[in-house]
C-alpha positions in Angstrom: 19.9 37.4 -57.4 22.4 40.1 -58.4 24.7 39.1 -55.6 24.7 35.5 -56.6 25.4 36.4 -60.3 28.4 38.5 -59.1 29.7 35.7 -56.9 29.4 33.2 -59.8 31.3 35.5 -62.1 34.0 36.0 -59.4 34.4 32.2 -59.0 34.8 31.7 -62.7 37.3 34.5 -63.1 39.3 33.8 -59.9 43.0 33.0 -60.2 44.5 29.9 -58.5 46.0 32.1 -55.8 42.7 33.6 -54.8 40.5 30.5 -55.0 41.2 29.1 -51.5 39.6 32.0 -49.6 36.9 32.5 -52.2 36.1 28.8 -52.1 35.6 28.8 -48.4 33.4 31.9 -48.6 31.2 30.5 -51.4 30.8 27.2 -49.7 29.6 29.0 -46.5 27.1 31.0 -48.6 25.9 27.9 -50.4 25.4 26.1 -47.0 23.4 29.1 -45.7 21.2 29.1 -48.8 20.5 25.3 -48.5 19.6 25.8 -44.9 17.0 28.3 -46.0 15.7 25.8 -48.7 17.1 27.8 -51.5 18.4 24.7 -53.3 18.4 26.2 -56.8 20.7 29.0 -55.8 22.9 26.7 -53.8 23.3 24.4 -56.8 24.3 27.3 -59.0 27.0 28.4 -56.6 28.3 24.9 -56.2 28.4 24.3 -59.9 30.3 27.5 -60.5 32.7 26.7 -57.7 33.6 23.3 -59.3 33.5 24.4 -62.9 37.2 25.2 -63.1 39.0 21.9 -63.6 36.5 19.9 -61.5 36.1 16.3 -62.4 33.4 15.5 -59.8 30.3 17.3 -61.3 28.0 15.1 -63.3 24.5 15.3 -64.6 21.5 13.0 -64.1 18.1 13.2 -65.7 15.1 14.1 -63.5 11.5 13.2 -64.1 10.9 16.0 -66.6 13.9 15.1 -68.6 16.0 18.2 -67.8 19.5 17.6 -66.5 20.2 18.4 -62.8 23.7 18.4 -61.2 23.6 16.3 -58.1 27.2 16.6 -57.0 27.2 13.4 -54.9 23.5 13.5 -53.8 22.8 10.2 -55.5 25.3 8.5 -53.1 23.2 9.4 -50.1 19.9 8.3 -48.6 18.0 11.0 -46.8 16.2 9.9 -43.7 13.7 11.9 -41.7 14.9 11.9 -38.1 12.2 10.6 -35.8 14.0 9.3 -32.8 15.1 11.7 -30.1 17.9 11.4 -27.5 15.1 11.1 -24.9 13.8 8.0 -26.7 17.1 6.1 -26.4 18.4 4.2 -23.4 22.1 5.2 -23.2 24.9 4.9 -20.7 25.5 8.1 -18.7 28.8 8.7 -20.5 27.4 8.4 -24.0 24.4 10.6 -23.2 26.7 13.3 -21.7 29.1 13.3 -24.6 26.2 13.5 -27.1 24.6 16.4 -25.2 27.9 18.2 -25.2 28.2 17.7 -29.0 24.7 19.1 -29.6 25.4 22.1 -27.4 28.7 22.9 -29.2 27.0 22.7 -32.6 24.1 24.9 -31.5 26.4 27.5 -29.9 29.1 27.3 -32.6 29.1 31.1 -33.1 30.2 31.6 -29.5 33.0 29.1 -29.9 34.2 30.7 -33.1 34.3 34.1 -31.4 36.9 32.6 -29.2 38.8 30.9 -32.0 37.3 27.4 -31.5 35.3 25.1 -33.6 32.6 22.6 -32.4 33.4 18.9 -32.6 31.8 17.2 -35.5 33.4 13.8 -36.1 32.0 10.9 -34.1 32.9 7.2 -34.1 30.5 4.7 -32.7 31.5 1.1 -32.1 29.9 -2.0 -30.5 27.9 -5.1 -31.3 25.1 -4.9 -33.9 21.6 -3.9 -32.9 22.5 -1.7 -30.0 21.6 1.8 -31.2 24.4 3.2 -33.2 22.2 4.2 -36.2 19.5 5.4 -33.8 21.9 7.6 -32.0 23.1 9.2 -35.2 19.5 9.9 -36.1 18.7 11.3 -32.7 21.7 13.7 -33.0 20.3 14.9 -36.3 16.9 15.4 -34.7 18.4 17.4 -31.8 20.3 19.6 -34.2 17.3 20.0 -36.6 19.6 19.0 -39.5 19.0 16.8 -42.6 20.1 13.2 -41.9 21.9 11.3 -44.6 23.1 7.7 -44.7 25.8 6.7 -47.2 24.8 4.3 -49.9 27.7 1.8 -50.3 26.0 0.1 -53.3 26.5 3.4 -55.2 29.8 4.4 -53.6 31.9 1.3 -54.0 32.9 0.5 -57.6 34.8 -2.3 -59.3 37.0 -0.1 -61.5 40.3 1.2 -60.3 40.1 4.6 -58.8 36.4 5.1 -59.3 35.5 4.5 -55.6 37.8 7.3 -54.5 36.3 9.6 -57.2 32.8 8.9 -56.0 33.8 9.5 -52.4 35.2 12.9 -53.4 32.0 13.7 -55.1 30.0 12.7 -52.0 32.1 15.0 -49.8 31.7 17.8 -52.4 28.0 17.7 -51.9 27.8 17.4 -48.1 30.3 20.2 -47.4 27.8 22.7 -49.0 25.0 21.9 -46.5 24.8 21.7 -42.7 23.8 18.1 -42.1 24.5 14.8 -40.2 26.1 12.1 -42.4 26.2 8.5 -41.3 28.8 6.1 -42.6 27.3 2.8 -41.3 29.4 -0.3 -41.5 32.4 2.1 -41.6 34.9 -0.8 -41.7 33.9 -1.3 -45.4 35.9 1.8 -46.4 38.0 2.5 -43.2 40.1 -0.8 -43.1 43.6 -0.9 -41.8 45.9 0.0 -44.7 48.7 -2.2 -43.3 46.7 -5.3 -43.9 48.6 -7.3 -46.5 45.5 -9.1 -47.6 43.9 -5.8 -48.7 44.3 -4.4 -52.2 45.9 -1.2 -53.1 42.5 0.2 -54.1 41.0 0.1 -50.6 44.2 1.7 -49.3 43.7 4.6 -51.8 40.0 4.9 -50.6 41.1 5.1 -47.0 43.7 7.7 -47.7 41.1 9.7 -49.7 38.6 9.5 -46.9 41.1 10.8 -44.4 42.0 13.8 -46.5 38.3 14.6 -47.3 37.1 14.3 -43.7 40.0 16.6 -42.5 38.8 19.3 -45.0 35.1 19.2 -43.9 33.7 22.3 -42.2 32.5 21.8 -38.7 28.8 22.3 -39.6 28.9 18.9 -41.2 28.6 16.2 -38.5 30.1 12.9 -39.6 29.1 9.8 -37.7 30.9 6.5 -38.5 29.5 3.3 -37.0 31.2 -0.1 -36.9 30.7 -3.5 -35.4 34.4 -4.3 -35.9 36.5 -1.5 -34.5 39.6 -3.8 -34.6 39.6 -3.7 -38.4 39.8 0.1 -38.6 42.9 2.0 -39.8 44.8 3.6 -36.9 44.8 6.9 -38.7 41.0 6.7 -39.1 40.7 6.4 -35.3 42.6 9.7 -34.8 40.3 11.6 -37.2 37.3 11.2 -34.8 37.0 13.6 -31.9 34.4 11.5 -30.1 34.9 7.7 -29.9 31.9 6.2 -28.1 31.3 2.5 -27.3 27.7 1.3 -27.6 27.6 -1.9 -25.5 24.9 -4.6 -25.4 22.2 -3.6 -22.9 22.1 -4.8 -19.3 19.0 -6.3 -17.8 18.1 -3.0 -16.1 18.5 -1.1 -19.4 16.2 -3.6 -21.2 13.6 -3.0 -18.5 13.8 0.7 -19.1 13.7 0.2 -22.9 10.6 -2.0 -22.7 8.9 0.5 -20.3 9.4 3.3 -22.7 8.2 1.6 -25.9 5.2 -0.2 -24.3 4.2 3.0 -22.6 4.3 4.8 -26.0 2.3 1.9 -27.5 -0.3 2.2 -24.6 0.3 -1.4 -23.6 0.6 -2.2 -20.0 2.8 -5.0 -18.8 5.3 -5.9 -16.1 8.5 -5.2 -17.9 10.7 -6.4 -15.2 9.1 -9.8 -15.3 9.2 -9.7 -19.1 13.0 -9.3 -19.1 13.3 -12.2 -16.6 11.6 -14.5 -19.1 13.1 -13.2 -22.3 16.7 -12.8 -21.1 19.3 -10.5 -22.5 19.1 -9.4 -26.1 20.0 -6.4 -28.3 17.8 -3.3 -28.6 17.0 -4.3 -32.1 15.7 -7.7 -31.0 13.8 -6.1 -28.2 12.1 -3.8 -30.7 11.3 -6.7 -32.9 9.5 -8.3 -29.9 7.5 -5.1 -29.2 6.5 -4.8 -32.9 5.3 -8.5 -32.9 3.1 -7.7 -29.9 1.8 -4.5 -31.5 0.9 -6.3 -34.8 -1.0 -9.0 -32.9 -2.8 -6.3 -30.8 -3.9 -4.5 -34.0 -5.1 -7.7 -35.7 -7.0 -8.8 -32.6 -9.1 -5.7 -32.8 -9.0 -5.3 -29.0 -10.4 -8.7 -28.3 -7.3 -9.9 -26.5 -6.0 -8.5 -23.3 -2.3 -7.3 -23.3 -1.2 -9.9 -20.8 -2.4 -12.8 -23.1 -0.9 -11.1 -26.1 2.5 -10.9 -24.5 2.3 -14.4 -23.0 1.7 -15.9 -26.4 4.6 -13.9 -27.9 7.0 -14.9 -25.1 6.3 -18.6 -25.7 7.0 -18.2 -29.5 10.0 -16.0 -28.9 11.7 -18.5 -26.6 11.6 -21.0 -29.5 12.8 -18.7 -32.2 15.9 -19.6 -34.3 19.0 -18.4 -32.6 17.5 -18.4 -29.1 19.7 -21.2 -27.8 23.0 -19.2 -27.7 21.3 -16.7 -25.4 20.3 -19.2 -22.8 23.2 -18.5 -20.5 22.7 -14.8 -20.9 19.1 -15.2 -20.0 20.0 -16.8 -16.7 22.4 -14.0 -16.0 19.7 -11.5 -16.7 17.3 -13.1 -14.2 20.1 -13.2 -11.6 20.7 -9.5 -12.0 17.2 -8.2 -11.7 15.8 -10.8 -9.2 17.3 -11.2 -5.8 18.2 -14.8 -4.8 15.6 -16.6 -2.8 16.5 -18.0 0.6 16.1 -21.7 0.9 13.6 -22.9 3.5 15.0 -24.2 6.7 13.7 -27.7 5.9 15.8 -27.7 2.7 19.1 -26.9 4.5 21.5 -29.8 5.0 21.9 -31.0 8.5 25.3 -31.7 9.9 
């Protein structure tokens, strides 16, 4: 503890000219302490670092009534990573890029010994329900890092300038701990600044985000996900070192997905035939179908065979709200995974 007390004293007494190098050093030490679950010490270092002229520290009351400085923690939801890269059905390009990112982070010391830093900013785009959030979670699991999702309900404020202040507070917290941070629905704060319909406030937020993300150390992995990449600011695109597209799954990918999840649930079925009947859908919809089958299987107490369970669910699924727009996609799915049948000779037209 003597070393930490000395560092705190040095931070408080540092002159403006010395604080840049000292700040970087203390942030690194705080991150190491958090990684070792020494949260109390890391909090003390961070509080001392921001004590001189900082406007971002604030206090909240914990259960016992004693104040505890959160430094942006209240703007994040922590999620325990459960999905792995092996659980996901990804295109070969996306899988390779993610594996390279994980390797760079795990071998960061080797890169730094050669004057290089690992990549740590990722942009995921594509239609909803196709694995963007799951991929961010899987990356956190592969790196064995805490996984945080940004809470926009706490971040976005109605008062002028307050959103930018909260965003700064959020980044102050995450930069002190190695972690993976997900900005889901990123277009909410990363919109094009040239849009004449947007207010000056959102432009200030975008500018603040770009400055903050540029200053992040490489041990903080930032993942931004959006369903509307066309709305993003051009400068925001440039900040991300990896820009990956998460397309809607093909019929073959759905077959692979159903095979994985039904195998894990210990339910046997012909997944190829299942996809022929259900047609194309997002991974989220496919998972909803699997969960419906699992629920019915549990409630049946083993009295129904898997084939009848799935048959009943397929019939109900085909009549669900929103199924009609997928009719054409369903026919395309069947055509992709089932070869065309030859017509019998008797059915051929005679000349």
